[in-house]
C-alpha positions as CSV (number, residue, x, y, z in Angstrom):
1,X,-45.9,-54.0,7.4
2,X,-43.5,-52.3,4.9
3,X,-43.8,-49.0,6.8
4,X,-42.7,-50.5,10.1
5,X,-39.6,-52.3,8.5
6,X,-38.4,-49.2,6.5
7,X,-38.3,-46.7,9.4
8,X,-35.4,-48.3,11.3
9,X,-33.3,-48.3,8.1
10,X,-34.0,-44.7,7.1
11,X,-32.7,-43.3,10.4
12,X,-29.2,-44.8,10.3
13,X,-28.9,-43.7,6.6
14,X,-29.9,-40.1,7.5
15,X,-27.6,-40.0,10.4
16,X,-24.7,-41.3,8.2
17,X,-25.5,-38.7,5.6
18,X,-25.5,-36.0,8.2
19,X,-22.2,-37.1,9.5
20,X,-20.7,-37.1,6.0
21,X,-22.0,-33.7,5.3
22,X,-20.5,-32.3,8.6
23,X,-17.1,-33.9,7.8
24,X,-17.2,-32.3,4.4
25,X,-18.1,-28.9,5.6
26,X,-16.5,-29.0,9.1
27,X,-13.5,-26.8,8.3
28,X,-15.6,-24.1,6.6
29,X,-18.2,-24.1,9.5
30,X,-15.5,-23.9,12.2
31,X,-13.7,-21.2,10.3
32,X,-16.9,-19.2,9.8
33,X,-17.8,-19.5,13.5
34,X,-14.3,-18.3,14.5
35,X,-14.5,-15.2,12.2
36,X,-18.0,-14.3,13.5
37,X,-16.9,-14.6,17.1
38,X,-13.8,-12.5,16.4
39,X,-15.9,-9.8,14.7
40,X,-18.4,-9.7,17.6
41,X,-15.4,-9.4,20.1
42,X,-13.9,-6.7,18.0
43,X,-17.2,-4.7,17.8
44,X,-17.7,-5.2,21.5
45,X,-14.3,-3.8,22.6
46,X,-15.0,-0.6,20.7
47,X,-18.6,-0.2,22.0
48,X,-17.5,-0.8,25.6
49,X,-14.7,1.7,25.2
50,X,-11.9,-0.9,25.7
51,X,-10.3,0.2,22.5
52,X,-10.3,3.6,20.7
53,X,-11.8,3.5,17.2
54,X,-9.1,5.9,15.9
55,X,-6.6,3.1,16.3
56,X,-8.6,-0.1,15.6
57,X,-11.8,1.1,14.0
58,X,-14.7,-1.5,14.2
59,X,-16.5,-3.8,11.8
60,X,-19.6,-1.5,11.5
61,X,-17.4,1.5,10.9
62,X,-15.4,-0.4,8.2
63,X,-18.7,-1.4,6.5
64,X,-20.0,2.1,6.6
65,X,-16.8,3.5,5.1
66,X,-16.9,0.9,2.3
67,X,-20.5,1.7,1.5
68,X,-19.8,5.4,1.4
69,X,-16.9,4.8,-0.9
70,X,-19.1,2.7,-3.2
71,X,-21.8,5.4,-3.0
72,X,-19.5,8.3,-4.0
73,X,-17.7,6.1,-6.6
74,X,-14.2,6.8,-5.3
75,X,-13.4,3.1,-4.8
76,X,-13.8,2.1,-8.4
77,X,-10.9,3.9,-9.8
78,X,-8.6,2.5,-7.0
79,X,-9.8,-1.0,-7.8
80,X,-9.4,-0.6,-11.6
81,X,-5.8,0.7,-11.2
82,X,-4.7,-2.0,-8.7
83,X,-6.5,-4.7,-10.7
84,X,-4.7,-3.7,-13.9
85,X,-1.3,-3.6,-12.2
86,X,-2.0,-7.0,-10.7
87,X,-3.1,-8.5,-14.0
88,X,0.0,-7.4,-16.0
89,X,2.5,-8.1,-13.2
90,X,1.2,-11.5,-12.2
91,X,0.6,-12.6,-15.8
92,X,4.1,-11.6,-16.7
93,X,5.5,-13.5,-13.8
94,X,3.7,-16.7,-14.7
95,X,4.6,-16.4,-18.4
96,X,8.3,-16.0,-17.4
97,X,8.5,-18.1,-14.2
98,X,6.8,-21.4,-15.3
99,X,8.7,-22.0,-18.7
100,X,12.0,-20.9,-17.2
101,X,11.5,-23.0,-14.1
102,X,10.7,-26.1,-16.3
103,X,13.8,-25.6,-18.4
104,X,16.0,-25.1,-15.4
105,X,14.6,-28.1,-13.6
106,X,14.9,-30.3,-16.7
107,X,18.3,-29.2,-18.1
108,X,21.1,-29.5,-15.5
109,X,23.6,-27.3,-17.2
110,X,21.1,-24.5,-17.7
111,X,20.2,-24.7,-14.0
112,X,24.0,-24.5,-13.1
113,X,24.4,-21.4,-15.2
114,X,21.3,-19.5,-13.9
115,X,21.0,-20.8,-10.3
116,X,23.5,-18.3,-8.8
117,X,21.4,-15.4,-10.2
118,X,18.1,-16.8,-9.2
119,X,19.4,-17.6,-5.7
120,X,20.9,-14.1,-5.3
121,X,17.8,-12.3,-6.5
122,X,15.5,-14.6,-4.5
123,X,17.4,-13.9,-1.3
124,X,17.4,-10.1,-1.9
125,X,14.5,-8.2,-0.4
126,X,12.4,-6.9,-3.2
127,X,11.9,-3.6,-1.3
128,X,15.7,-3.1,-1.7
129,X,15.3,-3.0,-5.5
130,X,12.5,-0.3,-5.4
131,X,14.9,2.6,-5.7
132,X,16.5,1.1,-8.8
133,X,13.0,0.3,-10.3
134,X,12.0,3.9,-9.8
135,X,15.2,5.1,-11.5
136,X,14.6,2.8,-14.5
137,X,10.8,3.1,-14.9
138,X,9.9,6.3,-13.0
139,X,6.7,6.2,-10.9
140,X,4.3,5.3,-13.7
141,X,2.5,2.1,-14.3
142,X,5.7,0.3,-15.5
143,X,7.3,0.7,-12.1
144,X,4.3,-0.9,-10.3
145,X,4.3,-3.8,-12.8
146,X,8.0,-4.3,-12.3
147,X,7.6,-4.4,-8.5
148,X,4.8,-7.0,-8.7
149,X,6.7,-9.0,-11.2
150,X,9.8,-9.2,-9.1
151,X,7.8,-10.0,-6.0
152,X,6.0,-12.8,-7.8
153,X,8.3,-14.5,-10.3
154,X,10.8,-16.1,-7.9
155,X,8.3,-18.1,-5.8
156,X,6.8,-19.4,-9.0
157,X,10.2,-20.1,-10.5
158,X,11.7,-21.8,-7.5
159,X,8.6,-24.0,-6.9
160,X,8.6,-25.1,-10.6
161,X,12.2,-26.0,-10.6
162,X,11.7,-28.0,-7.4
163,X,8.7,-29.8,-8.9
164,X,10.6,-30.8,-12.0
165,X,13.8,-31.9,-10.1
166,X,12.0,-34.0,-7.6
167,X,10.3,-36.4,-10.0
168,X,10.5,-40.0,-8.9
169,X,13.3,-41.5,-10.9
170,X,11.5,-44.8,-11.1
171,X,8.9,-43.3,-13.4
172,X,11.7,-42.2,-15.7
173,X,13.4,-45.6,-15.7
174,X,10.0,-47.3,-16.5
175,X,9.3,-44.8,-19.3
176,X,12.8,-45.4,-20.8
177,X,12.4,-49.1,-20.6
178,X,9.4,-48.8,-22.8
179,X,11.4,-46.9,-25.3
180,X,10.0,-43.4,-24.5
181,X,11.9,-40.5,-26.0
182,X,13.0,-37.5,-23.9
183,X,10.1,-35.4,-25.3
184,X,7.5,-38.1,-24.4
185,X,9.1,-38.5,-20.8
186,X,9.0,-34.7,-20.4
187,X,5.3,-34.5,-21.5
188,X,3.9,-37.6,-19.8
189,X,6.0,-37.8,-16.7
190,X,7.9,-34.6,-15.8
191,X,5.1,-32.1,-16.4
192,X,2.3,-34.1,-14.7
193,X,4.4,-34.9,-11.7
194,X,5.5,-31.2,-11.2
195,X,2.0,-29.8,-11.3
196,X,1.4,-29.8,-7.6
197,X,4.6,-27.8,-6.9
198,X,3.9,-25.6,-9.8
199,X,0.5,-24.7,-8.5
200,X,2.0,-24.2,-5.0
201,X,4.3,-21.6,-6.6
202,X,1.3,-19.9,-8.2
203,X,-0.4,-19.6,-4.8
204,X,2.7,-18.3,-3.1
205,X,3.3,-15.9,-5.9
206,X,-0.2,-14.6,-5.5
207,X,0.4,-13.5,-2.0
208,X,3.6,-11.8,-3.0
209,X,1.9,-10.0,-5.9
210,X,-0.7,-8.5,-3.5
211,X,2.1,-7.3,-1.3
212,X,3.8,-5.8,-4.4
213,X,0.6,-3.9,-5.2
214,X,0.5,-2.3,-1.8
215,X,4.3,-1.6,-1.7
216,X,4.4,-0.1,-5.1
217,X,1.4,2.2,-4.7
218,X,2.6,3.4,-1.3
219,X,5.9,4.5,-2.7
220,X,4.6,6.5,-5.7
221,X,1.2,6.6,-7.2
222,X,-1.9,8.7,-7.8
223,X,-4.5,5.9,-7.5
224,X,-4.8,2.3,-6.3
225,X,-5.6,0.4,-3.1
226,X,-2.2,0.9,-1.7
227,X,-2.3,4.6,-2.5
228,X,-5.7,4.8,-0.9
229,X,-4.5,3.1,2.3
230,X,-1.4,5.3,2.5
231,X,-3.4,8.5,2.1
232,X,-6.0,7.4,4.6
233,X,-3.3,6.5,7.2
234,X,-1.6,9.9,6.7
235,X,-5.0,11.6,7.5
236,X,-5.9,9.2,10.3
237,X,-8.9,7.7,8.4
238,X,-8.5,4.3,10.1
239,X,-11.8,3.0,8.6
240,X,-10.5,3.5,5.1
241,X,-7.3,1.8,5.9
242,X,-9.1,-1.3,7.0
243,X,-11.3,-1.0,3.9
244,X,-8.1,-1.5,1.8
245,X,-6.9,-4.3,4.0
246,X,-10.3,-6.1,3.6
247,X,-10.3,-5.7,-0.2
248,X,-6.7,-7.1,-0.5
249,X,-7.4,-9.9,2.0
250,X,-10.7,-10.8,0.3
251,X,-9.2,-10.8,-3.2
252,X,-6.3,-13.0,-1.9
253,X,-8.6,-15.5,-0.3
254,X,-10.9,-15.7,-3.4
255,X,-8.1,-16.2,-5.9
256,X,-6.2,-18.6,-3.5
257,X,-9.4,-20.7,-3.3
258,X,-9.7,-20.7,-7.2
259,X,-6.1,-22.0,-7.4
260,X,-6.8,-24.6,-4.7
261,X,-9.8,-25.9,-6.8
262,X,-7.5,-26.1,-9.9
263,X,-4.8,-27.8,-7.8
264,X,-7.3,-30.4,-6.6
265,X,-8.4,-31.1,-10.1
266,X,-4.8,-31.5,-11.4
267,X,-3.9,-33.6,-8.4
268,X,-6.4,-36.2,-9.3
269,X,-5.3,-36.1,-12.9
270,X,-1.7,-36.6,-11.8
271,X,-2.5,-39.5,-9.7
272,X,-4.4,-41.1,-12.6
273,X,-1.4,-40.8,-14.9
274,X,0.7,-42.8,-12.5
275,X,-1.7,-45.8,-12.6
């Protein structure tokens, strides 16, 4: 008797669980299907002769080129050089951009003094500063780090300033009504409320840092992903150019997802501090 009554209950539960699983993974599944379909279409256009591999390569050719570069070891030096440049440039931008952004957002007079310079440099294309950077730093590692730093620091800085300056004033009034000091308000209200914009700036800066790697290494370098892509393009090795693109895009997607995970964690923490 118990077997007969339990069966109708289990089916709706399983169906509900399946729907919940689909909703949770729907975006990932749809995105994966779209990418697979695109790769199949790309490969088909080359196989059928609709596009010349010299210009567009193909997924299988790109994979073969990547495997060959891994086998002969030529890829590792490029990855090490670009990774070191990214680490130094991005870290320096975070160390400078976040504290300065917090201070400019919190102190009105400091923001009034520095805002013209920040606005001018933020509006200036970083590529226009490359000749000066080369004059100042040469074409060594310092120049690449400077290019990545300049490409990265302003998105982080501006987002942090915006996050601090757009705090809900009601929270500050409530904190002051309970006798909170400026330091307590800053630590318990300003910083938690600015976290989402701060992390958004880190994600924006990440993309600019990857662009800075490619730009810096294309202008003057002896190794690195950007240098590899520039050299491959000059010698019509389209497969290797796409290998560089895949590496840059893959690294960007991976690091962006890590930042999104951190952002989701801090978002829930920020909401909890409001209650």
